[in-house]
Every structure is written in structure tokens, then in C-alpha cells.
C-alpha positions in Angstrom: 0.0 0.0 0.0 1.5 3.4 -1.0 1.8 6.3 1.4 -1.2 8.2 0.0 -3.5 5.2 0.4 -2.1 4.6 3.9 -2.8 8.3 4.8 -6.4 7.9 3.5 -6.8 4.8 5.7 -5.7 6.8 8.7 -8.2 9.5 7.9 -10.9 6.9 7.4 -10.1 5.2 10.7 -10.7 8.4 12.5 -14.2 8.5 11.2 -15.1 5.0 12.3 -17.0 4.9 15.6 -14.6 3.8 18.3 -17.6 2.1 20.0 -17.5 -0.7 17.5 -14.4 -2.3 19.1 -15.8 -2.6 22.5 -17.1 -5.7 24.3 -16.0 -8.2 21.6 -15.5 -11.7 23.1 -14.8 -14.9 21.2 -17.8 -16.6 22.8 -20.3 -13.9 21.9 -23.0 -16.3 20.8 -26.1 -14.7 22.5 -27.3 -13.3 19.2 -27.4 -16.8 17.5 -28.8 -18.4 20.7 -31.6 -15.8 20.8 -32.6 -16.1 17.1 -32.4 -19.9 17.3 -34.7 -19.8 20.3 -37.0 -17.4 18.4 -37.5 -19.5 15.3 -39.7 -22.3 16.6 -41.6 -19.8 18.8 -42.5 -17.6 15.9 -43.3 -20.6 13.7 -45.8 -21.6 16.4 -47.2 -18.1 16.5 -47.5 -18.0 12.7 -49.4 -21.3 12.7 -51.6 -20.1 15.5 -52.5 -16.9 13.7 -52.6 -18.4 10.2 -55.3 -16.9 8.0 -56.6 -14.4 10.5 -54.7 -11.1 9.6 -57.1 -9.3 11.9 -55.9 -10.2 15.4 -52.4 -9.2 16.3 -50.5 -11.1 19.1 -49.8 -9.0 22.1 -49.2 -11.2 25.2 -50.5 -14.2 27.0 -53.4 -14.8 29.3 -52.1 -18.3 30.2 -49.3 -20.5 28.7 -51.4 -21.5 25.7 -53.8 -18.6 25.6 -52.7 -15.7 23.4 -53.8 -12.2 24.2 -54.6 -10.4 20.9 -55.2 -6.8 19.9 -57.3 -5.6 17.0 -56.0 -3.6 14.1 -56.7 -0.2 15.7 -54.6 -1.0 18.9 -51.0 0.3 19.3 -49.0 -2.9 19.2 -50.2 -4.3 15.8 -47.1 -3.3 13.9 -44.6 -5.2 16.1 -45.6 -8.7 14.9 -44.9 -7.9 11.2 -41.8 -6.0 12.3 -40.5 -9.1 14.1 -41.0 -11.2 11.0 -38.9 -8.7 9.0 -36.2 -9.0 11.6 -36.3 -12.7 11.4 -35.9 -12.5 7.6 -33.1 -10.0 8.0 -31.1 -12.3 10.3 -31.9 -15.7 8.7 -32.3 -14.7 5.0 -35.1 -17.3 4.9 -37.7 -16.1 2.4 -40.5 -17.9 4.3 -40.1 -15.1 6.9 -40.3 -12.5 4.2 -43.5 -13.9 2.8 -45.1 -13.9 6.2 -43.8 -10.4 6.9 -45.2 -9.1 3.7 -48.6 -10.6 4.3 -48.8 -9.3 7.9 -47.6 -5.9 6.9 -50.2 -5.6 4.2 -52.9 -6.4 6.7 -52.3 -3.1 8.4 -52.9 -1.0 5.3 -56.2 0.5 6.5 -54.4 2.0 9.5 -52.8 4.7 7.3 -56.0 6.7 7.8 -56.2 6.1 11.6 -56.4 9.4 13.5 -57.9 8.0 16.7 -54.6 8.1 18.6 -50.9 8.8 18.3 -49.7 5.3 18.0 -49.7 5.2 14.2 -45.9 5.5 14.2 -45.6 2.3 16.2 -48.2 0.6 14.0 -47.0 1.7 10.6 -43.3 2.5 10.8 -42.4 -0.8 12.7 -44.2 -2.7 9.9 -44.1 -0.7 6.6 -40.9 1.1 7.7 -39.1 -2.2 7.9 -40.8 -3.6 4.8 -39.6 -0.8 2.6 -35.9 -1.6 3.6 -36.3 -4.9 1.8 -39.0 -4.1 -0.8 -38.7 -0.8 -2.6 -42.4 -0.7 -3.2 -44.0 2.6 -4.2 -47.2 1.6 -2.5 -45.4 1.3 0.8 -44.0 4.8 0.4 -47.4 6.1 -0.3 -48.9 4.3 2.7 -46.2 5.7 5.0 -46.7 9.2 3.8 -50.5 8.9 4.4 -49.8 7.5 7.8 -47.6 10.5 8.6 -50.3 12.8 7.3 -52.8 11.1 9.6 -50.5 11.6 12.6 -50.3 15.3 11.9 -54.0 15.6 12.4 -53.4 15.3 16.1 -50.9 18.1 16.2 -51.8 21.5 17.8 -49.5 24.5 17.0 -50.9 26.1 20.2 -49.6 23.2 22.3 -46.7 22.4 20.0 -47.3 18.7 20.5 -49.1 15.7 19.0 -52.0 14.7 21.3 -51.5 11.2 22.5 -54.9 10.2 24.0 -58.3 11.8 23.5 -59.9 14.2 25.9 -61.2 12.4 29.0 -63.4 13.4 31.9 -63.1 11.7 35.2 -64.3 12.0 38.7 -60.8 12.7 39.9 -59.1 15.9 38.6 -55.8 14.0 38.0 -57.4 11.7 35.3 -59.3 14.5 33.6 -57.3 15.1 30.5 -57.8 18.0 28.1 -54.8 17.4 25.8 -52.6 14.6 27.2 -49.2 13.9 25.8 -47.2 10.8 26.9 -43.5 10.1 26.7 -44.2 7.1 24.4 -45.2 9.6 21.7 -41.5 10.3 21.1 -41.3 7.0 19.3 -43.8 8.1 16.6 -41.6 11.0 15.4 -39.4 8.8 13.3 -42.4 8.3 10.9 -42.6 12.1 10.5 -38.9 12.5 9.8 -39.1 9.8 7.2 -42.1 11.6 5.6 -40.2 14.9 5.2 -37.2 13.1 3.9 -39.0 11.3 1.1 -41.6 14.0 0.3 -39.4 17.1 0.6 -42.2 18.6 2.6 -40.7 20.2 5.8 -44.0 20.3 7.8 -43.6 16.7 9.1 -40.1 17.4 10.3 -41.1 20.7 11.9 -43.9 19.1 13.8 -41.6 16.3 15.0 -39.0 18.9 16.2 -41.7 21.0 17.9 -43.0 17.9 19.7 -39.6 16.8 20.8 -38.7 20.3 22.1 -41.9 20.5 24.2 -41.4 17.0 25.5 -37.9 17.9 26.5 -39.2 21.1 28.2 -42.1 19.6 30.2 -41.7 15.9 30.6 -38.3 15.9 32.3 -37.3 16.6 35.9 -34.1 18.3 36.8 -32.3 15.0 37.2 -33.5 13.9 33.7 -36.0 11.4 35.0 -39.3 11.6 33.3 -43.0 12.0 33.8 -45.3 9.7 31.8 -48.1 12.2 31.1 -48.3 15.9 30.7 -51.8 17.4 30.3 -52.0 20.7 28.4 -54.6 23.3 28.0 -55.5 23.1 24.3 -56.5 26.8 24.2 -53.4 28.3 25.7 -50.7 25.5 25.6 -50.2 25.9 29.4 -49.3 22.8 31.4 -52.3 21.7 33.6 -50.7 18.8 35.4 -48.1 16.1 35.2 -48.3 12.5 36.3 -46.8 9.0 35.8 -49.9 6.9 35.2 -48.2 3.6 34.5 -45.5 4.1 37.2 -45.4 3.7 40.9 -46.2 7.3 41.7 -46.3 10.7 39.9 -42.7 11.5 40.9 -41.2 8.1 40.4 -39.3 6.9 37.4 -41.3 4.5 35.3 -38.6 2.3 33.6 -40.2 1.9 30.2 -41.0 5.6 30.0 -37.4 6.4 30.7 -36.4 3.9 27.9 -38.8 5.5 25.4 -37.2 8.8 26.1 -33.6 7.5 25.6 -34.6 6.0 22.3 -36.8 8.9 21.1 -34.3 11.6 21.8 -31.4 9.6 20.4 -33.4 9.2 17.2 -34.3 12.9 17.1 -30.7 13.8 17.4 -29.9 11.5 14.5 -32.5 13.2 12.4 -31.7 16.8 13.4 -28.1 17.0 14.6 -29.5 19.3 17.4 -27.2 18.9 20.4 -30.0 19.7 22.8 -31.6 16.4 22.0 -28.3 14.6 22.3 -27.8 16.1 25.8 -31.2 15.0 26.8 -30.7 11.5 25.5 -27.4 11.1 27.3 -28.8 12.6 30.5 -31.7 10.1 30.5 -29.4 7.3 29.7 -27.1 8.2 32.5 -29.9 8.2 35.0 -31.1 4.8 33.8 -27.7 3.2 33.9 -26.4 4.9 37.1 -29.6 4.6 39.1 -29.0 3.1 42.6 -31.9 0.6 42.1 -30.8 -0.8 38.7 -30.2 -4.5 39.4 -26.8 -6.0 38.6 -28.0 -7.8 35.5 -29.2 -4.3 34.2 -32.8 -5.5 33.7 -34.7 -2.8 35.5 -37.6 -3.1 37.9 -40.9 -1.9 36.3 -40.3 1.4 38.2 -37.0 2.5 39.6 -38.7 3.8 42.7 -41.3 1.2 43.3 -42.0 0.8 47.0 -39.4 3.4 48.1 -40.2 5.8 51.0 -41.1 9.2 49.8 -42.9 7.9 46.7 -46.6 7.7 47.3 -48.9 5.9 44.9 -52.5 7.0 44.4 -53.5 3.4 43.6 -53.8 0.5 46.0 -50.3 -0.9 46.4 -49.8 -4.1 48.4 -46.1 -5.0 48.6 -47.0 -8.4 50.0 -48.6 -9.3 46.7 -45.1 -9.8 45.1 -42.3 -12.0 46.4 -40.0 -9.6 44.6 -40.5 -6.4 42.6 -41.4 -7.3 39.0 -38.9 -6.6 36.3 -39.6 -5.1 32.9 -37.6 -6.8 30.1 -39.3 -4.6 27.6 -37.7 -1.5 29.1 -34.4 -3.2 29.0 -34.8 -4.2 25.3 -35.8 -0.7 24.3 -32.9 0.8 26.2 -30.3 -1.6 24.8 -31.3 -0.8 21.2 -31.2 3.0 22.0 -27.9 2.7 23.8 -26.2 1.0 20.8 -27.1 3.9 18.6 -26.5 6.6 21.3 -22.9 5.2 21.7 -22.1 6.2 18.1 -23.0 9.9 18.7 -20.6 10.4 21.7 -16.9 9.6 22.1 -14.4 8.2 24.5 -15.4 6.7 27.9 -19.0 7.7 27.5 -19.3 5.9 24.1 -17.7 2.8 25.7 -20.0 3.0 28.7 -23.2 3.1 26.6 -22.1 0.3 24.3 -20.9 -2.0 27.0 -24.1 -1.4 29.0 -26.2 -2.3 25.9 -24.2 -5.5 25.4 -24.5 -6.4 29.0 -28.3 -6.0 28.8 -28.4 -8.1 25.7 -26.4 -10.8 27.4 -28.8 -10.8 30.3 -31.9 -10.9 28.0 -30.2 -13.7 26.0 -29.6 -15.8 29.1 -32.0 -18.5 30.5 -33.2 -16.1 33.1 -35.1 -14.1 30.4 -34.9 -16.0 27.2 -37.8 -18.4 26.6 -36.8 -21.8 25.4 -40.4 -23.0 24.9 -41.1 -24.2 28.4 -42.9 -21.0 29.7 -44.8 -20.4 26.5 -44.8 -21.6 22.9 -45.0 -18.2 21.2 -43.0 -15.3 22.6 -39.2 -14.9 23.1 -38.7 -12.8 26.2 -40.0 -13.5 29.7 -40.6 -11.1 32.6 -42.0 -7.9 31.1 -44.5 -5.6 32.8 -47.2 -3.7 30.9 -49.3 -1.7 33.4 -48.9 -2.8 37.0 -51.1 -0.1 38.6 -54.0 -1.2 36.4 -53.2 -4.9 37.3 -52.5 -5.7 33.6 -49.7 -7.7 32.1 -47.5 -8.3 35.1 -44.5 -10.6 34.6 -45.6 -11.8 31.1 -44.1 -11.8 27.6 -45.0 -8.7 25.5 -44.7 -8.5 21.7 -42.9 -5.1 21.8 -40.2 -6.5 24.2 -39.4 -9.1 21.5 -39.4 -6.5 18.8 -36.9 -4.2 20.4 -34.8 -7.1 21.6 -34.4 -8.4 18.0 -33.7 -4.9 16.8 -31.0 -4.4 19.4 -29.4 -7.8 18.5 -29.3 -6.8 14.8 -27.8 -3.4 15.7 -25.2 -5.2 17.7 -24.4 -7.5 14.8 -23.9 -4.5 12.6 -21.5 -3.0 15.2 -19.5 -6.2 15.1 -19.0 -5.9 11.4 -17.7 -2.4 11.8 -15.3 -3.8 14.4 -13.9 -6.3 11.9 -13.3 -3.5 9.4 -11.7 -1.3 12.1 -9.4 -4.1 13.2 -8.2 -4.5 9.7 -7.5 -0.7 9.4 -5.7 -0.7 12.7 -3.5 -3.5 11.4 -2.6 -1.4 8.4 -1.8 1.6 10.6 0.5 -0.6 12.7 2.5 -1.6 9.6 3.2 2.1 8.9 5.1 2.5 12.2 
């Protein structure tokens, strides 16, 4: 190699994320182990749902009793998304055929304006589909989906309304214009829409929403509220709460994970350092919290049962032998941390990446990975959906599986970067 080419290699090496050389071990087989475990489970689930294309697997009532949601519920896009991830890893076209069919079953949702979750529903399905099938119809459906999502945006509030207005006997659960942290996950659809249509309005709405969420959903320590209720006439904040967490001032684990993921993605799309600072602050709180277990799979709420945090629902600590975990929060956070690690440098980059890999190793262990004994259909055990409402406690959840597979694939791509970096480092060494 001549000197000029060597010099170009040095320059290129400096642009390769240092993160990619962290946490590489010869026995790193948790990715293969996880996908191998997933294959028979999802074959069972395909067989169980064969021909329906109207009921979308969500969780379990009992070991052989699947809990389904309809087409208008928020988790419908995760099942086809999982099938696309299975195809991406295995290259088996039978997964692609199944993914195509299940993705197509959601087409009518492009006109859904009843809630904010159209991003989850359509971008996790069609957004993955279009990576493998450059189908003009998919692009059109995604653009219409984004347009439908904008119908819930108010320029007065500066946010997309999550749930519809609701009256309740208690003031706390009377919502005029509620916005939840989960809504950050729907913004990726809007960024996509502006990118392919050259219409800036979708991007502008996404940035406005992220900015308002950053302003009002976060406490000084970068922990997060679940819900902020706005006055639709003035945009003023009426009240804040953490509906699915232990108490209004506690840190609900999945909400914190949604925030890490959402603000990381928003920084990717905008380059605005405010969003990067928010993502890193939320990640630091998650990873450095005194109550994060050693295996890095969080309890459903970081402050559950702690003195000083008072729930307004009936909490009986004797009901549980131990505080329930939330594998879904861990899966979401691990996927986000892998991406976040590429936007920072040095020790911080290494800390995020190593933490993500540690989470994936835990989720890929027998403690959380289902080998078919606990249930025949879902991959991860020990997620918590909504404990205060006594729903989905210590169960599998479809979105836990989705973000786990996404994180595994992101990790696999980071390993490939590592192989390239190692080769470049070898060339650099020869120059000395």
C-alpha cells in the first residue's frame, strides 16, 4: 500500500466509531442463541394466527392462551416487524413472505387518526418492509400515515396529542390534551415523511413535539414523567403524572427507555445537540440509578415501594415475592444505547455500548430467554405492561421481543464495523 493510500486509511479510521471495538469476546453467541430460540416460537405463532390477519399477538393470558389486539390497537405493527427482523437475520424467504402478508394487513391504518400510535403501527411494519422491498405503494402508505398523525398536532400546544380528551371524577385523570413520553417513538415516521416528500412540515412538527417534551416531561435529574396534560386553548401545562409508574414523581422504567430511544433518534435526524444532551442525561440516570439490578434489567419502576414515593392506587407490597422486572424497558434501552454510543466519544461511548451489550447478554440468558417451556409463542419473559392497572405483570410482551431483536441486529452490525476497524488498525500498525 503506497503512502497516500495509507494516509487515506488513517483519515478513514478516525471517522469509524470507536464504539465498535468494545465488548468483543470470542464466545459472543447470545445473538445466535436468541434467534435460534425465536425461530420455533414464531413458527408456532404464525401457525396459531394463520389466515386471521385481523388479530395481532400482544401477550399471553395463560401459557397457551394468546392475548390479541385488533388492528386499531397500538401494538399491531410489532408482529410484522418481528417477521422482518427474522428475515433480516436468517435470509429465509419464508419469513419474508409472512412479513409481507402481515404488513399488508395493516394498510387501513394509514387513515387512523384516533390516537398517536400510528408511528408504532406503521413504521415498525411498513418502515421495515420498505428496507427490503422498494415498493412505491409502501412509500405512499407511510406518507399517508404521517399525514394522519399530523391531524393530532396542535400549533398552540406544540405537541401531538396522545390520547383523546377524557373526563373523570378525579381531577388527575381528567385530560384536556394529554401527551405521553411514548409519543416520542412516533416521530421517526414524521422525519421519514419529510425526507422522502421534501415537505418540511412533518419534520417541523416532530422537532416541535420533541422540544416541548424535553421542556415539560423531564425533571431536573432527567428522570421523566409519563403524562403531561396541556390546556389546548393556551398551551399551558395543567398537570403532570406518571400513570403507569409507581407514583407521579417516580421513574417508570419503560417511559425512561422510550425517552432515551426517542431523543437519540431525534438527534440522529436533526443534529441538534439539545436532543443529544437530553438522550445522554436520560441514559445516565437509567444506567447509574442506585436501584438498577446487577443484570441491568430494571424493575418496572425504579422507585417502586421506596419511601417518599406515594402511589394514588392501592399498592400491596406483600402481593409480590419480589418487585417485577420489565424486560421490555431493557430491550428498548439496549437498542437505543447502541445507537447513542455512536454519537458520543471516549469513555461515554464505551459505557453506553458496554451497557447495551450487558443488557443483551442478560436478556439472552436462560433467566429471560424463553426456550419454549414457559410459553410456545414469545421470546422474552418477565415484562410488565401496566402494573397499577393490574395488567400484564411478569408476562411476555410483543414489543419486548421486537426491540430485543432490533437491538441484536444493531449489535451484529456493530461487530461488522469492528472487523473493518481491526483491519484498518493492522494497516496503521504496519506504517510505524
